[in-house]
Each structure stands twice: as structure tokens, then as C-alpha cells.
C-alpha positions as CSV (number, residue, x, y, z in Angstrom):
1,M,49.4,-71.4,-58.2
2,P,47.3,-71.4,-55.0
3,Y,44.0,-73.1,-55.1
4,N,41.1,-72.7,-52.8
5,A,40.6,-75.4,-50.3
6,Q,37.8,-78.0,-51.3
7,T,36.5,-78.8,-47.9
8,S,36.4,-77.1,-44.5
9,K,39.5,-77.5,-42.2
10,L,37.1,-77.8,-39.2
11,K,39.6,-75.8,-37.1
12,R,41.7,-78.9,-36.6
13,A,45.2,-80.0,-37.6
14,R,45.4,-82.5,-40.5
15,N,45.8,-85.6,-38.4
16,Q,43.0,-84.7,-36.1
17,R,40.8,-84.0,-39.1
18,R,41.4,-87.2,-40.7
19,A,40.7,-89.0,-37.3
20,L,37.3,-87.0,-36.9
21,L,36.3,-87.9,-40.6
22,K,37.3,-91.5,-40.0
23,L,35.2,-91.7,-36.8
24,L,32.2,-89.9,-38.2
25,A,32.2,-92.2,-41.3
26,A,32.5,-95.4,-39.2
27,N,29.6,-94.2,-36.9
28,M,27.5,-93.3,-40.0
29,I,28.1,-96.8,-41.7
30,L,27.3,-98.6,-38.4
31,H,24.3,-96.8,-37.5
32,K,23.0,-95.5,-40.9
33,K,22.2,-92.0,-39.6
34,I,24.2,-89.6,-37.3
35,C,23.4,-86.2,-35.9
36,T,26.2,-83.8,-36.1
37,T,27.0,-80.1,-37.1
38,E,26.1,-79.0,-40.5
39,T,29.7,-78.3,-41.3
40,K,30.9,-81.8,-40.2
41,A,28.2,-83.4,-42.1
42,K,29.2,-81.5,-45.4
43,A,32.9,-82.6,-44.7
44,V,32.1,-86.3,-44.1
45,R,29.7,-86.7,-47.0
46,P,32.4,-86.9,-49.9
47,F,34.5,-89.1,-47.7
48,V,31.6,-91.6,-47.2
49,E,30.4,-91.5,-50.8
50,R,34.0,-92.2,-52.0
51,L,34.2,-95.3,-49.6
52,L,30.9,-96.4,-51.0
53,S,31.7,-96.1,-54.5
54,V,34.8,-98.1,-54.0
55,A,32.9,-100.8,-52.1
56,K,30.5,-101.4,-54.9
57,K,33.2,-103.2,-56.9
58,D,33.3,-105.7,-54.0
59,S,36.9,-106.9,-54.5
60,V,39.8,-107.6,-52.2
61,T,41.2,-104.4,-53.2
62,S,38.3,-102.4,-52.2
63,R,38.1,-104.2,-49.0
64,R,41.6,-103.3,-48.3
65,Y,41.0,-99.7,-49.3
66,A,38.0,-99.3,-46.8
67,A,40.1,-101.1,-44.0
68,R,42.6,-98.2,-44.3
69,F,39.8,-95.9,-42.8
70,L,37.3,-98.1,-41.1
71,P,37.4,-100.8,-38.3
72,K,36.6,-104.3,-39.4
73,S,33.0,-104.4,-38.5
74,A,32.2,-101.1,-40.3
75,V,33.9,-102.7,-43.5
76,V,31.7,-105.6,-43.4
77,V,28.6,-103.5,-43.0
78,L,29.8,-101.1,-45.7
79,H,29.9,-103.9,-48.2
80,Q,26.5,-104.9,-47.3
81,I,25.2,-101.3,-47.8
82,A,27.0,-100.9,-51.0
83,A,25.2,-104.1,-52.5
84,G,22.0,-102.1,-52.3
85,Y,23.4,-99.3,-54.4
86,K,24.9,-101.3,-57.3
87,E,22.7,-99.5,-59.9
88,R,22.9,-96.0,-58.4
89,N,25.6,-93.8,-59.9
90,G,26.1,-91.4,-57.0
91,G,24.1,-89.6,-54.3
92,Y,24.2,-92.0,-51.7
93,T,23.9,-89.7,-48.7
94,R,21.4,-87.0,-47.6
95,I,21.8,-84.2,-45.2
96,V,18.6,-83.0,-43.4
97,K,19.1,-79.7,-41.4
98,T,17.6,-79.6,-38.0
99,A,17.0,-77.0,-35.4
100,S,20.2,-75.2,-33.8
101,R,21.8,-76.7,-30.7
102,R,20.5,-74.7,-27.8
103,R,23.9,-74.2,-25.8
104,D,25.8,-72.5,-28.6
105,N,23.4,-72.0,-31.4
106,T,25.3,-74.2,-33.9
107,R,23.5,-75.4,-36.9
108,M,22.9,-79.1,-36.6
109,A,22.0,-81.7,-39.4
110,F,21.4,-85.4,-39.8
111,I,23.4,-87.3,-42.5
112,E,21.9,-90.6,-43.6
113,F,21.9,-93.0,-46.5
114,V,19.3,-92.5,-49.1
């Protein structure tokens, strides 16, 4: 039985989409806030929140899981961020919509940690 896709494909092949999500997640973790298109922000949100939920356990397994997707510097920062969310059960990120991009009128948004 076919099911609907849970996230947007972002007009990319699977490997390109995964690479994009990894890059956006790493930049978001390192800079705490990024400006991107609204669709990409909505696509990267569950990816980052899942990484943060796993990182809250602060075990070797969680560090290895994060290392599958992020560079070493981002893994260290991720676990520092996760320490601040120990008592929070979810909703670690916020998407703030901004003005459209001038050249192609694409809806833009900031995605940041709460």
C-alpha cells in the first residue's frame, strides 16, 4: 500500500537530499541559527531534533550516531547544546518566517534553537 511522503524531496535525488540535510544541520548546530528557504527549514527541523534527542543521553552510542551525520566539531557542540535541553521533552527548534527573497520571490525563514 503506498503511503504519502513525510517530507519534501526538495527536487533532489536521495543522496543529494541527505547531503543537503547534513550540511544544513551542521551549520545550524555550529551557528545556532541559519537563514534558508522555508521548505528546507521544514525539512531539516525533524533531522536536527532527532539528533538532539539522541544527544541528550550523552553516551558513546549517541556520539557515534551523531558522527554518522555531522563533522567532529559539530558533534562536540551538539552535545554541549543538548546538555541545556535535558529537562525539555521536544520542540528544540523554531522556524521564523521572513520576507521573500527579492530575485526569485522564494519564501525565506530562520531556523534556530529555542
